[in-house]
N, C-alpha and C positions, 0 to 999 in steps of 0.2 A: 267155561266162560266163552260165549260166542262173540266174535269180533268182526267188524267190517273195516277194511282198509280203504282210505280215500286219498288218492294222490294222482296227479296227471302224468306222472312218470312211471311207466310200467316196470322198469328195471328196479326202481326203488320199492314198489309194492312187492315184487317177487322176493327181493332181499329181506324185507321186513317180515313177510310171511314165513320164510324159512327160519328166521331167528325166533319169531314168536311161537311157532309150532314146536320148537324144541323144548319149550317150557311146559311142564306138565299142567294140564287143565286149561290151556289156552288153545282156542280153535278159531282159525280164520275161515268164516263161512261165505264171504263174498268180498268183491273188490269193486271200486268205482273210480272213475277218472275225473268226475265233475261233481259239483254240489247237487245238481238235479238228480243225477244217478244215485247219489248217496241217500237223498230223501226217499226216493222210490224203494231202494233196498231196505231202508229202515222200516218203511211201511209194510214191506213184504215179510221180513224176517224178525223184526223186533229184537235186535241183538242186545247184549249187555253193554257193549262198548263200540263206539266209532272212533278210530284214530284218524283225525281230520287234518289234511293239509289246509293252509290258510289261503294262499294265493293260487287260484286256478282259473282257467278260462271259463266263461259263462258264469254260472252262479258260484261265487266264491265261498270259502269255508266259513266265513262269518255269518253270511245269510243262511247257509245250510244248517249251521249250528243253532241259529235262532229258531228255525222251523222245527228242528228235531226237539229242541228244548221245550217249545210251546206245545207240541202235539204228541210227543212220544217220551214222556218224562222218565220212564223206566230205563231208557237208553242214555248212557252217559257219553260225553264227548271229551276226548283228549286231543288237544291241538298239537301238531308236530310240524314245525316250520324251519326254513333256513334263515328266517329273519329274527333279529334279536331286539327290535324296536320295542321298548316297554309300552308305548302307546298301543301297539298292536296286541300285546298280551292283555292289556286291560280291556280293549274293545271286544276281543273274542270271549273273554271271561264274562263280561257283561252280557254277551249274547247267550250265555248258558254253558260254555265249556267249563269242566271241572279241573282241567289241568292244561299246562303248556310246557312243551319241551322243544329244544332246538334239535335239528337233524344230526348234529355232531355229538349228541349225548352218548354216554356209555350204555351198553346193552343192559347192565344191571340196573341203571337208573330208569330205563324204559320199563322194565318189568315191575320195578317198585312203583312207578307212576301208574301203571295199568291197575295194579291191585289197590292202590290208594283211591283212584278215581272211581272204580267200580263199587267200592264200599262207601261212596258218597263223601269222600274227603277231597279237599282241594290239593293240587300239587303244582308247584312252579319249579322249573329246572334250576339246579343249583347255580348255574352261571347267569341266571336272570334275576335272582332274588334281590340283590342290592339295588339294581336299576329300577325294578318295579316298586320296591319299597320307597325309594327316593321320589318316584313319581306320585305315589299315594300321599306321602308326607307333604309334598308341594301343594297338592290339591287341598288337603286339610288346612294348611297354613294360610290359605287365601291367595296363594300364588299358583293357581292351577296350570299345569302343563296343557298345551293345546292338544286335544284329542281329535282324531279324524272325524270329519263331519258325518253325521248319521244319515247318509243319503239312501234313497231307494236303489236297489239293484236293477239292472236291466230287466230281469225277469219280473220283479215286483212292479215295474212300470208297465209292462205288458199286461199283468193281471189287473192293475189299477184301471187301465183304459177299458178293459172288458167289463169290469165292475160298473164303472160309471156309464157304460153303454147299455147296461141293463141285463147283461148276460148272467145266467144262473151258474152256480158252481159246476154243474155237469156240462153245460155248454162251453164254458171257459176251459174246462179240463180237456174236452174233445178238441178244441181249437189249438191248444198248446201241447197236446199229447202228454198230459199229466193226469193224475187221478183226482177226482173231486175232493178227496181228503187233503191232498197237497194244495189245492186251490184254497180250501178253507184255512189251511195253515198260513198261506201267503196273505190272505185277507186279514187274518189276525195280526200277523207281523207288521203289515202296512199300517193298520190302524194304531198299533202300539207305538211304532216309530213316529207317526205323525201326531199322536195324542188326539185322535178324532174318535167320535163315538158312532157315527152313522154314515150312510152313503151320501147324504146331502153334503156333509163336511168334506168327504172324499172328493166329491165333484168340484167343490169350491177350490180345493187344493190343486186338482188336475187342471182347472181353468187358469189358475194363477201361474202355474208352471208351464203353461202352453202345451200340455199333453193332449188337451181337447180344445176345440174351438168354443168361443163364448156363445152361449145360447142367445137366440134373438129375443128381444123384449116383446 
């Protein structure tokens, strides 16, 4: 089972790698410190699993998870975070993660979650289940908890500006030092988030938000 570790703290990645590789059949093939790096490594290696930190500088784990889920569906994502906010759990699971653990979980629970997620089963950490269940019950009962706003990430805004400027995927990839496939994934994610169907609607959105100047009449 090939795994990529994603966390902006090198010491945590090294500790996790040592623990994981003590387990028969688990192999850490690459590490990343940002969401951007994670997506590039998934495109290169097509691992079975990505263990994904949620909050990182640059592209966060939620956006990276959305891209991986949309474009590399054979790769599963297990979120691992220091945060216990149930809203965050729901948001990254909606983005495509199959599991969520806190960083203070026991090693046995981590290995259990890894095997559950890779076999396409969902897993929520034991210490989070009650709060996540309560959040979902509130939503169903008509008193929904307020979830984080589904904003575009900084990277998605950069890609949006290039799209409405008429750049091809290849041109945008060169300008942002990404692969054309990653740009395609960003484009898909942006349109999905904004519920738009074409470049014209994307342009209208970009104008409304002030990302580009209004076109002359």
